[in-house]
ZAKOL-991105 format. One record per residue: residue number from 1; residue in one letter; x, y, z of N, C-alpha, C, CB in turn. Coordinates in steps of 0.2 Angstrom, whole numbers, plus 5000, padded with zeros to 4 digits. Each point is the difference from the previous one (the first is absolute). Glycine has a CB too. Layout:
N
(pt NUM "a" (X Y Z) (X Y Z) (X Y Z) (X Y Z));
...
***
This chain:
219
(pt 1 "m" (5586 4720 5088) (5006 5001 4996) (5004 5006 5003) (4995 4996 4990));
(pt 2 "d" (5002 5009 5013) (5004 5005 5003) (5003 4997 5006) (4992 5009 4996));
(pt 3 "r" (5005 4987 5008) (5003 4996 5006) (5006 4997 4998) (4989 4999 5005));
(pt 4 "l" (5011 4997 4989) (5006 4997 4997) (5006 5004 4999) (4992 4992 4995));
(pt 5 "l" (5006 5014 5002) (5005 5005 4998) (5004 5002 5006) (4994 5004 4990));
(pt 6 "t" (5002 4997 5016) (5003 5003 5006) (5004 4994 5003) (4991 5008 5002));
(pt 7 "l" (5008 4986 4996) (5004 4995 5003) (5006 4997 4996) (4989 4997 5005));
(pt 8 "l" (5012 5007 4990) (5006 4998 4995) (5006 4999 5004) (4994 5006 4991));
(pt 9 "p" (5008 4999 5013) (5007 4999 5004) (5000 4994 5004) (5001 5012 5001));
(pt 10 "e" (4993 4986 5002) (5000 4994 5004) (5000 4994 4996) (4993 5006 5008));
(pt 11 "l" (5004 4994 4986) (5001 4995 4995) (5007 4998 4998) (4988 5003 4996));
(pt 12 "w" (5015 5003 5002) (5007 4999 4998) (5005 4997 5006) (4998 5009 4991));
(pt 13 "a" (5000 4994 5015) (5004 4997 5006) (4999 4993 5001) (4999 5011 5005));
(pt 14 "a" (4994 4987 4994) (4998 4993 5001) (5004 4995 4994) (4989 5004 5006));
(pt 15 "t" (5011 4999 4988) (5003 4996 4995) (5008 4999 5001) (4992 5005 4992));
(pt 16 "f" (5011 5000 5011) (5007 4999 5001) (5001 4996 5006) (5003 5011 4996));
(pt 17 "e" (4993 4989 5009) (5000 4996 5006) (4999 4992 4997) (4996 5010 5008));
(pt 18 "t" (4999 4989 4988) (4999 4993 4997) (5007 4998 4997) (4988 5002 4998));
(pt 19 "l" (5015 5002 4998) (5006 4998 4996) (5006 4999 5005) (4996 5007 4990));
(pt 20 "y" (5004 4997 5015) (5005 4999 5006) (4999 4993 5003) (5001 5012 5002));
(pt 21 "v" (4993 4987 5000) (4998 4993 5004) (5002 4994 4995) (4991 5006 5007));
(pt 22 "v" (5007 4995 4987) (5001 4994 4995) (5007 4999 4999) (4989 5003 4995));
(pt 23 "s" (5015 5003 5004) (5007 4999 4999) (5004 4997 5006) (4999 5010 4993));
(pt 24 "i" (5000 4992 5013) (5003 4997 5006) (4998 4993 5001) (5001 5011 5005));
(pt 25 "a" (4992 4988 4994) (4998 4993 5001) (5003 4995 4995) (4989 5005 5005));
(pt 26 "l" (5011 4997 4989) (5003 4996 4995) (5008 4999 5001) (4992 5005 4992));
(pt 27 "l" (5011 5000 5011) (5007 4999 5001) (5001 4994 5006) (5002 5013 4997));
(pt 28 "f" (4994 4988 5008) (5001 4995 5006) (4997 4993 4998) (5000 5010 5008));
(pt 29 "g" (4994 4991 4989) (4996 4993 4999) (5003 4997 4993) (4990 5005 5005));
(pt 30 "g" (5013 4999 4991) (5003 4997 4994) (5006 4997 5001) (4995 5009 4994));
(pt 31 "l" (5010 4994 5011) (5006 4996 5001) (4999 4994 5005) (5006 5011 4999));
(pt 32 "a" (4989 4990 5006) (4999 4994 5004) (4997 4994 4996) (4998 5008 5010));
(pt 33 "g" (4997 4994 4985) (4997 4995 4996) (5005 4997 4995) (4989 5006 5001));
(pt 34 "l" (5015 4998 4997) (5005 4997 4995) (5005 4995 5004) (5000 5010 4993));
(pt 35 "l" (5002 4991 5013) (5004 4996 5004) (4996 4994 5002) (5007 5009 5004));
(pt 36 "l" (4987 4992 4998) (4996 4994 5001) (4998 4995 4994) (4995 5007 5010));
(pt 37 "g" (5004 4997 4985) (4999 4996 4994) (5006 4996 4997) (4992 5008 4997));
(pt 38 "l" (5014 4995 5004) (5006 4996 4998) (5001 4994 5005) (5005 5011 4996));
(pt 39 "a" (4993 4990 5011) (5001 4995 5004) (4995 4994 4999) (5004 5008 5008));
(pt 40 "l" (4990 4994 4990) (4995 4995 4998) (5003 4996 4994) (4990 5007 5004));
(pt 41 "y" (5012 4997 4991) (5003 4996 4994) (5006 4996 5001) (4996 5010 4993));
(pt 42 "a" (5009 4993 5011) (5006 4996 5001) (4999 4994 5005) (5006 5011 4999));
(pt 43 "t" (4989 4989 5005) (5000 4994 5005) (4995 4995 4998) (5003 5008 5009));
(pt 44 "r" (4993 4993 4986) (4995 4995 4998) (5004 4994 4997) (4991 5009 4997));
(pt 45 "p" (5006 4985 5004) (5003 4994 4998) (5002 5000 4993) (4993 4994 5008));
(pt 46 "g" (5013 5004 4990) (5003 5000 4994) (5003 5006 4997) (4992 4992 4998));
(pt 47 "s" (5008 5013 5007) (5003 5007 4998) (5007 5000 5002) (4989 5006 5001));
(pt 48 "l" (5014 5001 4999) (5007 5001 5001) (5002 4998 5007) (5000 5009 4992));
(pt 49 "f" (4996 4993 5013) (5002 4998 5007) (4994 4996 5003) (5007 5011 5001));
(pt 50 "p" (4991 4983 4997) (4994 4997 5003) (5000 4999 5007) (4999 4994 4989));
(pt 51 "q" (4996 5008 5014) (4999 4999 5008) (4993 5000 5001) (5010 5007 5003));
(pt 52 "r" (4987 4986 4997) (4993 4999 5000) (4997 5003 5006) (5002 4989 4994));
(pt 53 "a" (5001 5011 5012) (4997 5003 5006) (5000 5007 5000) (5004 4991 5006));
(pt 54 "v" (5001 5013 4991) (5000 5007 5000) (4995 5002 4995) (5012 5001 5003));
(pt 55 "f" (4987 4996 4991) (4996 5001 4995) (4992 4999 5003) (5009 4997 4991));
(pt 56 "g" (4990 4998 5012) (4994 4999 5003) (4997 5005 5005) (5003 4988 4999));
(pt 57 "v" (5002 5015 5005) (4998 5005 5005) (4999 5006 4996) (5007 4995 5009));
(pt 58 "l" (4997 5007 4986) (4999 5006 4997) (4994 5000 4995) (5012 5002 5000));
(pt 59 "n" (4986 4992 4997) (4994 4999 4996) (4994 5001 5005) (5006 4993 4992));
(pt 60 "v" (4994 5004 5014) (4994 5001 5004) (4999 5007 5002) (5002 4988 5004));
(pt 61 "v" (5004 5016 4998) (4999 5007 5002) (4997 5004 4995) (5010 4998 5007));
(pt 62 "v" (4993 5001 4987) (4997 5004 4994) (4993 4999 4999) (5012 5000 4995));
(pt 63 "n" (4986 4993 5004) (4993 4998 4999) (4996 5003 5006) (5004 4990 4993));
(pt 64 "f" (4998 5011 5013) (4996 5002 5005) (4998 5007 5000) (5006 4992 5007));
(pt 65 "f" (4999 5012 4991) (4999 5008 5000) (4997 5002 4993) (5010 5001 5008));
(pt 66 "r" (4992 4996 4987) (4999 5003 4993) (4992 5000 4999) (5011 4995 4996));
(pt 67 "p" (4985 5000 5006) (4993 5001 4998) (4996 5005 5005) (5001 4988 4995));
(pt 68 "i" (5002 5015 5010) (4996 5004 5005) (4998 5006 4996) (5006 4995 5010));
(pt 69 "p" (4988 5007 4990) (4998 5006 4997) (5003 5006 5003) (4989 4995 4997));
(pt 70 "f" (5013 5010 4999) (5004 5005 5003) (4996 5004 5005) (5006 5001 4989));
(pt 71 "v" (4988 5000 5010) (4996 5004 5005) (5000 4997 5007) (4993 5004 4991));
(pt 72 "i" (5007 4989 5009) (5000 4996 5006) (5008 5000 5003) (4990 4993 4996));
(pt 73 "l" (5015 5007 5000) (5007 5000 5002) (5001 5007 5003) (5003 4992 4991));
(pt 74 "l" (4994 5013 5007) (5001 5007 5003) (4998 5000 5007) (4998 5005 4989));
(pt 75 "a" (4996 4992 5013) (4998 4999 5007) (5005 4995 5004) (4988 5003 4996));
(pt 76 "a" (5014 4992 5000) (5003 4995 5004) (5007 5002 5002) (4994 4991 4994));
(pt 77 "v" (5010 5013 5002) (5007 5002 5001) (5000 5006 5004) (5003 4994 4990));
(pt 78 "q" (4992 5009 5012) (5000 5006 5004) (5004 4999 5007) (4989 5004 4994));
(pt 79 "p" (5009 4991 5010) (5004 4999 5006) (5007 4999 4999) (4990 4995 5005));
(pt 80 "l" (5012 5001 4989) (5007 4999 4999) (5003 5007 4998) (4998 4988 4996));
(pt 81 "a" (4999 5016 5001) (5003 5006 4998) (5001 5004 5006) (4995 5000 4989));
(pt 82 "r" (5000 5001 5016) (5001 5004 5006) (5006 4997 5004) (4987 5003 5000));
(pt 83 "g" (5013 4990 5000) (5005 4997 5004) (5007 5001 4998) (4992 4991 5002));
(pt 84 "i" (5009 5011 4992) (5007 5002 4997) (5001 5008 5000) (5001 4989 4994));
(pt 85 "g" (4994 5015 5008) (5000 5007 5001) (4997 5004 4994) (5010 4998 5006));
(pt 86 "i" (4986 4998 4990) (4997 5003 4994) (4993 5002 5002) (5008 4994 4991));
(pt 87 "p" (4990 5012 5008) (4993 5001 5001) (4995 4996 4996) (5003 5012 5003));
(pt 88 "g" (4991 4987 5000) (4995 4996 4997) (4996 5003 4995) (4999 4994 5010));
(pt 89 "i" (5002 5012 4988) (4997 5004 4995) (5006 5004 4996) (4988 5000 5006));
(pt 90 "g" (5010 5003 4989) (5005 5005 4996) (5004 4996 4995) (5000 5007 5011));
(pt 91 "p" (5004 4997 4985) (5004 4998 4995) (5005 4994 5002) (4998 5011 4994));
(pt 92 "e" (5005 4990 5012) (5005 4996 5002) (4997 4993 5001) (5006 5009 5006));
(pt 93 "f" (4988 4990 4997) (4996 4994 5001) (4999 4997 4993) (4995 5004 5011));
(pt 94 "g" (5002 5001 4984) (4999 4997 4994) (5006 4997 4996) (4991 5009 4999));
(pt 95 "i" (5015 4994 5002) (5006 4997 4997) (5001 4994 5003) (5005 5011 4998));
(pt 96 "f" (4995 4988 5009) (5001 4994 5003) (4996 4994 4998) (5003 5007 5010));
(pt 97 "a" (4990 4995 4989) (4995 4994 4999) (5001 4999 4992) (4992 5004 5009));
(pt 98 "i" (5009 5000 4987) (5000 4999 4993) (5007 4996 4998) (4993 5011 4998));
(pt 99 "s" (5012 4991 5006) (5007 4997 4999) (4999 4992 5002) (5006 5011 5002));
(pt 100 "l" (4991 4988 5003) (4999 4993 5003) (4995 4996 4995) (5001 5004 5012));
(pt 101 "a" (4994 4999 4986) (4995 4997 4995) (5004 4998 4993) (4990 5006 5006));
(pt 102 "s" (5013 4999 4992) (5004 5000 4993) (5005 4995 5000) (4997 5011 4998));
(pt 103 "m" (5007 4988 5008) (5005 4995 5001) (4998 4993 4998) (5005 5008 5009));
(pt 104 "f" (4990 4990 4993) (4998 4993 4999) (4997 4999 4993) (4998 4999 5012));
(pt 105 "a" (4999 5006 4985) (4998 5000 4993) (5005 5000 4996) (4990 5005 5003));
(pt 106 "i" (5015 4999 4998) (5006 5001 4995) (5004 4993 5001) (5000 5013 5001));
(pt 107 "s" (5001 4984 5005) (5004 4994 5000) (4997 4995 4996) (5003 5003 5012));
(pt 108 "r" (4991 4996 4988) (4997 4995 4995) (5001 5001 4993) (4992 4998 5009));
(pt 109 "i" (5007 5009 4989) (5001 5002 4993) (5007 4998 4998) (4991 5009 5001));
(pt 110 "v" (5014 4993 5003) (5007 4999 4999) (5002 4993 4999) (5003 5010 5007));
(pt 111 "e" (4994 4986 4998) (5001 4992 4999) (4998 4998 4994) (4999 4999 5012));
(pt 112 "q" (4995 5002 4986) (4996 4998 4994) (5004 5002 4994) (4989 5000 5006));
(pt 113 "n" (5013 5006 4993) (5004 5002 4995) (5007 4997 4999) (4994 5011 5001));
(pt 114 "l" (5009 4988 5005) (5007 4997 4999) (4999 4993 4998) (5004 5007 5009));
(pt 115 "l" (4991 4990 4993) (4999 4993 4998) (4999 4999 4992) (4995 4998 5011));
(pt 116 "t" (5004 5007 4986) (4999 5000 4992) (5007 5000 4997) (4989 5006 5001));
(pt 117 "v" (5016 4995 5002) (5007 5000 4997) (5002 4993 4998) (5003 5010 5007));
(pt 118 "d" (4999 4989 4987) (5002 4994 4997) (5005 4996 5004) (4997 5005 4989));
(pt 119 "r" (5002 4989 5013) (5005 4996 5004) (5006 4999 4996) (4991 4995 5006));
(pt 120 "g" (5009 5005 4988) (5006 4999 4996) (5004 5006 5001) (4994 4994 4992));
(pt 121 "v" (5004 5012 5009) (5004 5006 5001) (5004 4999 5006) (4992 5008 4994));
(pt 122 "i" (5004 4990 5011) (5003 4999 5007) (5006 4994 5000) (4989 5004 5005));
(pt 123 "e" (5009 4991 4991) (5005 4994 5000) (5006 5003 4996) (4991 4991 5001));
(pt 124 "a" (5008 5013 4994) (5006 5002 4996) (5004 5004 5004) (4993 5000 4990));
(pt 125 "a" (5004 5005 5014) (5004 5004 5005) (5004 4996 5005) (4992 5009 4998));
(pt 126 "r" (5005 4985 5005) (5003 4996 5004) (5006 4997 4997) (4989 4998 5006));
(pt 127 "a" (5010 4999 4988) (5005 4997 4996) (5006 5005 4999) (4992 4992 4995));
(pt 128 "a" (5007 5014 5004) (5005 5005 4999) (5004 5002 5006) (4993 5004 4990));
(pt 129 "g" (5004 4994 5016) (5004 5001 5006) (4997 5005 5004) (5010 4997 4994));
(pt 130 "a" (4984 5006 5004) (4997 5005 5004) (4997 4997 5007) (4997 5006 4989));
(pt 131 "s" (5004 4998 5016) (4998 4997 5007) (4992 5001 5000) (5011 5003 5006));
(pt 132 "r" (4986 4993 4999) (4993 5000 5001) (4998 5007 5002) (5000 4988 5003));
(pt 133 "s" (5004 5015 5001) (4998 5007 5003) (5000 5005 4994) (5005 4997 5011));
(pt 134 "r" (5000 5002 4984) (5000 5005 4995) (4994 4999 4995) (5013 5000 5001));
(pt 135 "i" (4985 4993 4998) (4995 4999 4996) (4993 5003 5003) (5006 4989 4996));
(pt 136 "l" (4993 5010 5011) (4994 5002 5003) (5000 5007 5000) (5000 4990 5007));
(pt 137 "f" (5005 5014 4994) (4999 5007 5001) (5001 5004 4994) (5004 4999 5012));
(pt 138 "r" (4999 4998 4983) (5002 5004 4994) (4997 4997 4993) (5010 5003 5006));
(pt 139 "l" (4991 4991 4993) (4998 4997 4994) (4992 4999 5000) (5011 4994 4999));
(pt 140 "v" (4986 5003 5006) (4993 4998 4999) (4996 5007 5000) (5002 4989 5006));
(pt 141 "p" (4999 5016 4999) (4996 5006 4999) (5001 5004 4994) (5001 5001 5012));
(pt 142 "r" (5005 4998 4985) (5001 5004 4993) (4996 4996 4995) (5012 5004 5003));
(pt 143 "e" (4988 4989 4997) (4996 4997 4995) (4993 5001 5000) (5009 4991 5000));
(pt 144 "a" (4988 5010 5007) (4993 5001 5001) (4998 5008 5000) (5000 4988 5006));
(pt 145 "l" (5005 5016 4992) (4999 5007 5002) (4993 5003 4996) (5013 5001 5001));
(pt 146 "g" (4986 4997 4993) (4994 5003 4997) (4993 4998 5004) (5006 4999 4989));
(pt 147 "p" (4993 4994 5012) (4994 4998 5004) (5001 5004 5007) (4999 4989 4994));
(pt 148 "l" (5006 5011 5009) (5001 5004 5007) (4997 5007 4999) (5010 4992 5004));
(pt 149 "i" (4992 5011 4991) (4998 5007 4999) (4993 5001 5000) (5010 5003 4994));
(pt 150 "l" (4987 4992 5002) (4992 5000 4999) (4997 4998 5007) (5001 4997 4988));
(pt 151 "g" (5002 4999 5016) (4998 4998 5006) (5000 5006 5005) (5003 4988 4998));
(pt 152 "y" (5002 5015 5002) (5001 5006 5005) (4995 5006 4998) (5012 4997 5002));
(pt 153 "t" (4987 5003 4991) (4995 5005 4998) (4993 4998 5002) (5007 5002 4990));
(pt 154 "f" (4991 4992 5010) (4994 4998 5003) (4999 5002 5007) (5000 4990 4992));
(pt 155 "i" (5006 5008 5012) (5000 5002 5007) (4999 5007 5001) (5007 4990 5002));
(pt 156 "l" (4997 5014 4994) (5000 5007 5001) (4993 5003 4999) (5012 5001 4996));
(pt 157 "v" (4984 4997 5000) (4993 5002 4999) (4996 4997 5006) (5001 4999 4987));
(pt 158 "a" (5000 4995 5015) (4997 4998 5006) (5001 5005 5006) (5001 4988 4996));
(pt 159 "l" (5006 5014 5005) (5001 5005 5005) (4996 5006 5000) (5012 4995 5000));
(pt 160 "v" (4987 5008 4994) (4996 5006 5000) (4993 4998 5002) (5007 5004 4990));
(pt 161 "d" (4990 4990 5009) (4994 4998 5002) (5000 5000 5008) (4998 4994 4989));
(pt 162 "m" (5007 5003 5014) (5001 4999 5007) (5000 5007 5003) (5006 4989 4999));
(pt 163 "t" (4998 5016 4998) (5000 5006 5004) (4993 5003 5000) (5012 5002 4996));
(pt 164 "a" (4984 4997 4999) (4993 5003 5000) (4996 4996 5006) (5000 5003 4987));
(pt 165 "i" (5001 4991 5014) (4996 4996 5005) (5003 5003 5007) (4998 4990 4992));
(pt 166 "a" (5008 5011 5008) (5003 5002 5007) (4998 5007 5002) (5010 4993 4997));
(pt 167 "g" (4987 5011 4998) (4997 5006 5002) (4994 4999 5005) (5003 5004 4989));
(pt 168 "a" (4994 4990 5012) (4995 4999 5005) (5003 5000 5007) (4994 4993 4991));
(pt 169 "v" (5012 5007 5010) (5003 5000 5006) (5005 5007 5001) (4999 4987 5001));
(pt 170 "a" (4998 5018 4995) (5004 5006 5000) (5007 5000 4998) (4992 5003 5009));
(pt 171 "a" (5010 4992 4986) (5007 4999 4998) (5002 5005 4995) (4999 4988 5002));
(pt 172 "g" (4997 5017 4997) (5002 5006 4995) (4998 4998 4993) (5009 5004 5008));
(pt 173 "g" (4994 5000 4987) (4999 4998 4993) (4993 5002 4997) (5009 4991 5002));
(pt 174 "l" (4990 5006 4992) (4994 5001 4997) (4994 4997 5003) (5007 5001 4990));
(pt 175 "g" (4994 4993 5013) (4995 4996 5003) (4997 5005 5006) (5006 4989 4997));
(pt 176 "e" (4998 5013 5007) (4998 5004 5006) (4996 5007 4997) (5009 4995 5008));
(pt 177 "f" (4994 5008 4987) (4997 5006 4997) (4993 4998 4997) (5012 5004 4997));
(pt 178 "a" (4987 4990 5000) (4994 4999 4997) (4995 4998 5006) (5005 4996 4989));
(pt 179 "i" (4997 5001 5016) (4995 4999 5005) (4998 5006 5004) (5006 4989 5001));
(pt 180 "v" (4999 5015 5001) (4999 5006 5004) (4996 5005 4996) (5011 4998 5007));
(pt 181 "y" (4992 5004 4987) (4997 5006 4997) (4994 4998 4995) (5011 5005 5001));
(pt 182 "g" (4989 4988 4997) (4995 4998 4995) (4994 4996 5003) (5009 5000 4992));
(pt 183 "f" (4993 4994 5011) (4995 4996 5003) (4996 5003 5006) (5007 4990 4996));
(pt 184 "r" (4997 5012 5009) (4997 5003 5006) (4996 5006 4999) (5010 4995 5006));
(pt 185 "q" (4992 5009 4989) (4997 5007 4998) (4995 4999 4994) (5010 5006 5005));
(pt 186 "f" (4989 4988 4993) (4995 4999 4995) (5001 5004 4994) (4992 4997 5009));
(pt 187 "n" (5015 5003 4989) (5002 5003 4994) (5003 4995 4995) (5002 5011 5007));
(pt 188 "p" (4994 4987 4989) (5003 4995 4995) (5005 5003 4995) (4989 4994 5001));
(pt 189 "a" (5010 5012 4998) (5005 5003 4995) (5007 4999 5003) (4992 5008 4996));
(pt 190 "v" (5009 4993 5011) (5006 5000 5003) (5003 4993 5000) (4997 5009 5007));
(pt 191 "t" (4998 4986 4994) (5002 4993 5000) (5002 4998 4993) (4992 4998 5009));
(pt 192 "w" (5005 5004 4986) (5002 4998 4993) (5006 5003 4998) (4988 4999 4997));
(pt 193 "a" (5014 5007 5006) (5006 5003 4998) (5006 4996 5003) (4995 5011 5000));
(pt 194 "a" (5004 4986 5006) (5005 4996 5003) (5001 4993 4995) (4998 5005 5012));
(pt 195 "v" (4996 4993 4986) (5000 4994 4996) (5004 5001 4994) (4989 4997 5005));
(pt 196 "l" (5009 5009 4991) (5004 5001 4994) (5007 5001 5001) (4990 5006 4996));
(pt 197 "v" (5012 4997 5009) (5008 5001 5001) (5003 4993 5001) (4998 5011 5006));
(pt 198 "i" (4998 4984 4998) (5003 4993 5001) (5000 4997 4993) (4995 5000 5012));
(pt 199 "i" (5000 5001 4984) (5000 4997 4993) (5006 5002 4996) (4988 4999 5001));
(pt 200 "v" (5014 5007 5000) (5005 5003 4996) (5007 4997 5002) (4994 5011 4999));
(pt 201 "i" (5007 4989 5008) (5006 4997 5003) (5000 4992 4998) (5000 5008 5010));
(pt 202 "v" (4995 4989 4990) (5000 4993 4998) (5002 4999 4993) (4992 4997 5009));
(pt 203 "q" (5005 5007 4987) (5001 4999 4992) (5008 5002 4999) (4988 5003 4998));
(pt 204 "a" (5014 5002 5005) (5007 5002 4999) (5005 4994 5003) (4997 5012 5001));
(pt 205 "v" (5002 4985 5004) (5004 4995 5003) (5000 4994 4995) (4997 5004 5012));
(pt 206 "q" (4997 4994 4986) (4999 4994 4995) (5003 5002 4994) (4989 4997 5005));
(pt 207 "f" (5011 5009 4992) (5003 5001 4994) (5008 5000 5000) (4990 5008 4997));
(pt 208 "l" (5012 4995 5008) (5008 5000 5001) (5002 4993 5002) (5000 5011 5004));
(pt 209 "g" (4996 4985 5000) (5002 4993 5001) (5000 4996 4994) (4996 5001 5011));
(pt 210 "n" (4999 4999 4985) (5000 4997 4993) (5005 5002 4996) (4988 4999 5001));
(pt 211 "a" (5014 5007 4998) (5005 5002 4996) (5007 4998 5002) (4993 5010 4997));
(pt 212 "l" (5008 4990 5009) (5007 4998 5003) (5000 4992 4999) (5000 5009 5008));
(pt 213 "a" (4995 4987 4993) (5000 4993 4999) (5001 4998 4993) (4992 4999 5009));
(pt 214 "r" (5005 5005 4986) (5001 4999 4993) (5007 5001 4998) (4988 5003 4998));
(pt 215 "k" (5015 5002 5005) (5007 5002 4998) (5005 4994 5002) (4997 5012 5001));
(pt 216 "v" (5001 4986 5005) (5005 4994 5003) (4999 4994 4996) (4999 5005 5011));
(pt 217 "l" (4995 4993 4987) (4998 4994 4997) (5003 5000 4993) (4990 4999 5007));
(pt 218 "r" (5011 5007 4990) (5003 5000 4993) (5007 4999 5000) (4991 5008 4997));
(pt 219 "r" (5012 4992 5008) (5008 4999 5000) (5002 4993 4999) (5001 5009 5008));
***
């Protein structure tokens, strides 16, 4: 316990580093995943911009990357990260790998939630003169906003888990803190302190996401 008290500054620093990595990864991965999900939805047969070949390629790419376990993806994308000037360790690499992994997961969540929008709403908008682009970028996301918020909440929780895994490659945050000061020094109290902080973060994210989704769905 005394050792844990002396490590409190490092624990808070690791917590803020985790929040930083998660925030930046969600920004990049969330935007890229949203665009990719919109493309999957729009180009599928019978949708707004049906392009069977484009949808087939995008579908294969997403299905190829999405099932790869994150710990394996970390090792697999290190050469790619170094090739574009990102170190193979550290928070920058963590952001790169997490953004890449989350992009494909988010794209599928976006696509599936957009598919729940009633076709009658879309047909009514078309009959009223709305363009297909306006429907795609404004109407459909607004109609699916509640489920999308829940989907992004799920991904945000997953990003916190990914940052902990990324600690294995010295990507900073609570994962690296637990490994360096807890696991390697045989101090379970330090490890559990990191676990408890992660639990608090996850619970806060889930609570806020659920509350926001309920507010949107009641409209």
